[in-house]
N, C-alpha and C positions, 0 to 999 in steps of 0.2 A: 583923374581916375587912378586908383592904386592897384598895382598888380602884385601878386605874391611872388612872381618870378621876373627876372630881367628879360626884356624883349630880346628875341633872337631872330636870326634869319636862317633860311634853309641853306645847307651846305652847297657849294658850287658844283659838286658831282651830281650825276644823274641818280635818282633813287632806283633801287632794284625792284621796288614794288610801291604802288600807290593804290589805296583803297579807302572807301568811305563806309564806316559801320552803319548798319541798318537797325531798326527797332528790334528785330529778332536776335541781335547780338548783345542784348543788354541783360543785366541781372535783375532781380526783383525790385531794385530801387531805381531802375531806369538808367544806370550808368553802364557803359560798355564793359562787358564781362572780361576779367583779366585773362581767362583761359582762351578767349577768342583772340585777344592781342598776342598771347604767347604762340598760338598756332600760326598767326601771320608772321611773327618774328622768325619762327622756324622755317617757314617757306622762304622768307627773304634771305636768311643766312645760308640756305641751301643753294641759292643761285651762284654766288662766287665759289662756293665749295665744289659744286658739281662741275663748274667751268674749269677749276684748277685740277680736279680729279679726272677730267675728260670722260665723265660718265657718272654712273650711279654712286650716290653717297647715302649714308644712314646717319641720323643724329645719334650720338653716343652720350652726350652730356650737355646740360644747360649749366654752364659754369657759374653764371651770374645772371640775374634778371631783377631789375629795379624799376618799379613804376613810380615816376616822379610827379606826374600830374594825372588827374582823371581824363578819360576820353569820353566824348559825348557823341550821340547819334548826329550825323551830319558833318562831323569833323573830317577833313581830308587828311588822311594819314600818309606820310611819306617815310619809307623805310630805306635807310642807307646802310649798306653792308660792305665791310672790307676785311680781307684776310689779315690776321695779325701774327699767325704762326703756322708753320707746317711741320709735320713729322714724317716718318716713313710712310704711314698709311693715313694719317690724320690731317685735318685742316681746321684751325680755330678761327672763328669769324666774330667780329664785333658788329652789332646791329644797333643803330640809333634811330629812334622813331620820333618824328615831329608831327604835331597836329596843327593844321591851319583851321582855326575856328571860323566857321561860316557865319560871321556877323559883319556888321558895317565896318568895324575897325580892323578886320582881317588880322587878328592876333595870331602869332606863331609861337608855339611852346614846344619844348622838348618833353615828351611824355614818358618815354621808356628807353632804357639802355640794357643791352644784353650781350653776353659772350657765350657762344655755343661751339661745341666741337663735333665735327662730322668725321666719319671714316669712309674711305673709298672702298667700295665693294664690287665683287664680280657678279656674274649672272646667277651664281649659286648663293649669293648674299654672304660670301666670306670676304674678310678684309683682303685688300690687295695693295701693293705699293703704288704711291702716286707716280705718274709718269714724269720723266725728267723734263726740265724746262728747256 
């Protein structure tokens, strides 16, 4: 059996989010809609950002987003997020998304890579400095 991509394994870290797309998450051709994946990426990236900010964060930029492989209904998606940079008020997070194809051969493929920047905000939704570590 030939694969367009090299077989991969899931990272050893725990995913920050795991979700299975449903038929309502597809475009008119039956593939999972990119916008749905983007929203899940944003949620996953916010997890470590909010933890580092010790509170509310807002997405200020999607620095990069690449769809490497299609995602299908029934794939189990695992989102891995790690902080790659912090500023005075901002946290930049890399998110890698893997799909476990729900077939007999249990194929795992990396489907999406993204880098997003969040800013720590106060109750009035104004930027605030990150707390000291």
